[in-house]
N, C-alpha and C positions, 0 to 999 in steps of 0.2 A: 872828487871822491877818491879815497885812498885805496890801496891794494887790498887791505883786509876786508873792507866793506864790499868791494866788487866780488871778491872770492866767496864771501858768505852768501851774497845774493845769487851767485852762480850755483852754489851747492843747494840752496833752497829751490831754485828753478829746476835743477836736474831731478830733485826728489819729489817735485810737486805732483807728478802723475802716479807715482808708485806708492807714496805714503798714505794718501787719503783712503784707499781701499783697506790698508792694514789698520789704520785708525778706526775706520768704520767697523771692521771685524772685531777689534777690541771693545768698542762700544756695544756691539751686538752681543758679544759674549758676556758683557757685564749687565746686559738687560736694559741698556739705555736706548731709547728710541732714536732712530737715525733718519726718519722719513724726510726731514727737511734738507738734509745734506747728502742724501744718497746719490743724487745726480752728479755730484762733483767729480766722482771717479771717472765716469764715462765722458764727462765734459773735458777733463784734463787729458784723458787718453786720446781724445780726438785731436788735440793740438800738441801732443807729445813730441812728434818729429819736427816741430818748429822750436819747441822749448830746449830740447837737448843740444842742438847746434848753437843756440844762443848761450847756453850754459858753458859750452866748450870755449866759445869766443870770450865769454866773461872771465874764465880762468886764464886764458892767454893775455887778456888786457891786464889782469891782476899782476901777473908776472912782469909784464912790461912796465907797469907803474912802479912795482917794487924795485926792479933793477935800474930804472931811470932815477929814482930817488937815491938809491945806493951809489950810483955813479956820481950824482951831484954832490953827495957828501964825501966821496972819496978824495976829491980834489981840495976840499976845504976842511976846516976844523969842526964842521957841524956833526951832530950825532943823530942818527935815525931814531925817531921816537917809537918805542915798542917794537923794535926790530924782531925780537924773539917771538913775540905774540903774532906779528904779521907773518913770519915764516911758518909758524905752526898752523895758522889759519889757511895759508896757501896750500900747505901739505894736506890738511884735512879736506879742504874743498876739492883739491885735485883727485883725491881718493874717492870722495863721494860722487863727483861728476862722472868719472870714468867707471866707477863701480856700477852706477845706475845705467850708464851707457852699455856696459858689458851685460848687465842683467836683462837689458832690453833686446840685445841682438844675438845673444848666445845660441838660442834655438835656430835662428836663421843661418848662422855660421856652421854650427855643428850638425845641423839637420835634426829632425825629430822623427822618432819611429811612431807609426800610427798606433793609436790605442785600440786594442782588440775589443770588438763588440761582444764577443762571447769567449769563454775560456779564461783561464787565469783567475777566476773567482768562483767560489762555491755558491754564489747567490743564484737564485732561481729566476730573478727578474732583472731587467736592464732598461735604462732610459738614457736618451741622448738629448741634450739641450743645446740649441744654438744660443750663444751668449754674446750680445752686442756690447761693445765698450772695452773688451779685454785688450791690453797692450803690452803687458810684461809679466815677469814672474811674480810680482807683487799681486797682480790680479788673480793668478792661479792660487796663491796661498790664501788670499782673502776668501775666494769662492769655496775652496776645499774646506777651509776652517768653518765657514758659516754653515755649509751643508752638513758637515760632520756633527756640528753642534745641535742640529735638530734631533738627533737620536733616532731618526726613522730610516736611515740607510746603512748598509754594510760598509760600503766604501764609495769614494768619489775621486775622480781624477779629471782635472780640467786642463785645457791646452789653449794658451793664448794664440799660438800660431794657427790653430784651426778654428778658434772662437767657439769652442765646444766644451761642455761638461758632460762627463760620462758617469752615470750613477748605477750602482749595483745594490739591489735590495732583495730580501727574501719574502716578505709578506705581500701577498697580492692586494691586500687592503691598505697598503702604505699610501698615505696622503701626500701625493706629489705636489700639492698646493703648498705644503710646508717647505718643500725643496725650492720651489719658485720664489716663495716669500723670503727665504734665506738668501738666495742669490740677489734679489732686489734690495735687501737690507744693506748690502755692501756696495750698492751703486750700479748694478748691471741689469740688463733686460734679457731675461731668459725666454726661450720659445721651445716647447717640446717638439722635437722632430722625429723621434723614434721611441717606441716603447714596446717591449716584448717580455 
């Protein structure tokens, strides 16, 4: 296997836990049913910390293959096939792998501030959901987007480091089942733990 193939596989592996929730959000917003693939997000999230190190190793192997071939050709009259394309794919793959790694660890490194249960919002009602399967910023974006798309809440903020979604709404008759359904539609398991 050559360097460009290994680098492409590494980029796909690194993005495999973060992209499915965003794809499911897009399908949900388009009105396409996602029941059959919704569990993919939480499944990939469960193995994410095994996939990312393998992706990093894959990028390292890609560079090793590239420089090994380049060294081989340096001493002879051979020419590397598609050298520019391979370098481009190595660069893109490196950015993708380390971008998703950064996206996954930034809250742990920078620390996160707790989301207030009251105040900061003019909403009269508040709910907190425990959300299983969240592993990165992509999960937060998918959940926030899906819940906002229901049109029954004033605002939503999810936190993957806490595995929680915070919901603010004004109408006491708001159907929180729609919120739960929206979270489930992008591949996560919500459980209401607080409502006031």
